[in-house]
C-alpha positions as CSV (number, residue, x, y, z in Angstrom):
1,M,0.0,0.0,0.0
2,V,2.9,2.4,0.8
3,N,4.4,1.8,-2.6
4,I,1.1,2.7,-4.3
5,L,0.8,5.9,-2.3
6,I,4.4,6.9,-3.1
7,Q,3.8,6.3,-6.8
8,L,0.5,8.3,-6.7
9,R,2.3,11.1,-4.9
10,G,5.0,11.2,-7.6
11,L,2.3,11.1,-10.3
12,A,0.4,14.0,-8.7
13,I,3.6,16.0,-8.4
14,R,4.5,15.4,-12.1
15,L,1.0,16.3,-13.3
16,I,1.0,19.6,-11.4
17,D,4.6,20.3,-12.6
18,A,3.4,19.7,-16.2
19,Y,0.4,22.0,-15.8
20,Q,2.6,24.7,-14.3
21,L,4.8,24.4,-17.4
22,I,1.8,24.6,-19.7
23,L,0.6,27.7,-17.8
24,V,4.0,29.4,-18.3
25,V,4.0,28.6,-22.0
26,Y,0.4,30.0,-22.2
27,F,1.5,33.2,-20.4
28,L,4.5,33.7,-22.6
29,M,2.3,33.4,-25.7
30,S,0.8,36.7,-24.8
31,W,4.1,38.4,-25.8
32,L,3.7,37.1,-29.4
33,P,1.1,38.8,-31.6
34,G,-1.5,36.4,-32.9
35,A,-0.1,33.4,-30.9
36,Y,-3.5,32.8,-29.2
37,Q,-5.1,32.4,-32.6
38,S,-2.8,29.5,-33.6
39,K,-3.8,25.9,-33.1
40,L,-1.5,25.6,-30.1
41,G,-2.9,28.8,-28.7
42,E,-6.4,27.5,-29.0
43,I,-5.5,24.2,-27.3
44,L,-3.7,26.0,-24.4
45,Y,-6.6,28.4,-24.1
46,R,-9.0,25.5,-23.5
47,I,-6.7,23.9,-21.0
48,C,-5.5,27.0,-19.1
49,E,-8.3,29.6,-19.2
50,P,-10.8,27.9,-16.9
51,Y,-8.2,27.9,-14.2
52,V,-6.7,31.3,-14.8
53,G,-10.1,32.8,-15.5
54,F,-11.1,32.0,-11.9
55,F,-8.3,34.2,-10.6
56,R,-9.0,37.0,-13.1
57,K,-12.4,37.5,-11.3
58,F,-10.6,38.3,-8.1
59,V,-7.2,39.9,-9.1
60,P,-7.6,43.2,-10.9
61,P,-5.0,44.2,-13.5
62,I,-2.6,46.9,-12.6
63,G,-2.5,49.1,-15.7
64,F,-2.2,46.8,-18.7
65,I,-0.5,44.1,-16.6
66,S,-2.6,41.2,-15.3
67,L,-1.3,39.6,-12.1
68,A,-3.8,36.8,-12.3
69,G,-1.3,34.4,-13.9
70,I,1.3,34.9,-11.2
71,V,-1.4,34.4,-8.5
72,A,-2.6,31.3,-10.4
73,L,1.0,29.8,-10.4
74,V,1.5,30.6,-6.7
75,A,-1.8,29.0,-5.9
76,L,-0.9,25.9,-7.9
77,S,2.4,25.7,-6.1
78,L,0.6,25.8,-2.7
79,I,-1.8,23.2,-3.9
80,Q,1.1,21.0,-4.9
81,N,2.6,21.4,-1.4
82,G,-0.7,20.5,0.1
83,V,-0.9,17.3,-2.0
84,I,2.6,16.4,-0.9
85,V,1.8,16.9,2.8
86,F,-1.5,14.9,2.3
87,F,0.3,12.0,0.7
88,N,3.1,12.1,3.3
89,F,0.5,11.9,6.0
90,L,-1.2,8.9,4.3
91,I,2.2,7.2,3.9
92,R,3.0,7.6,7.6
93,L,-0.4,6.1,8.5
94,F,0.5,2.9,6.7
95,I,4.2,2.6,7.9
């Protein structure tokens, strides 16, 4: 059981890391004109915008700069830390 929990923890960490990377690519695309209209831009929009859009409701832009992406990445990092703590707790229960 412990091995399964360790593997699930590793999978969860890798999935969150991958989503963080996808978010960074999505944010960097805003620097390229017309990048969101490309096929990759449309795919990333469908993957990232529901999550980032949640933060856009609560984090107002400062001038022309939106801080929602940074807040979304920080929140995802905190979620990842919570997942690690949760799995470590479960692993300790079964040791």
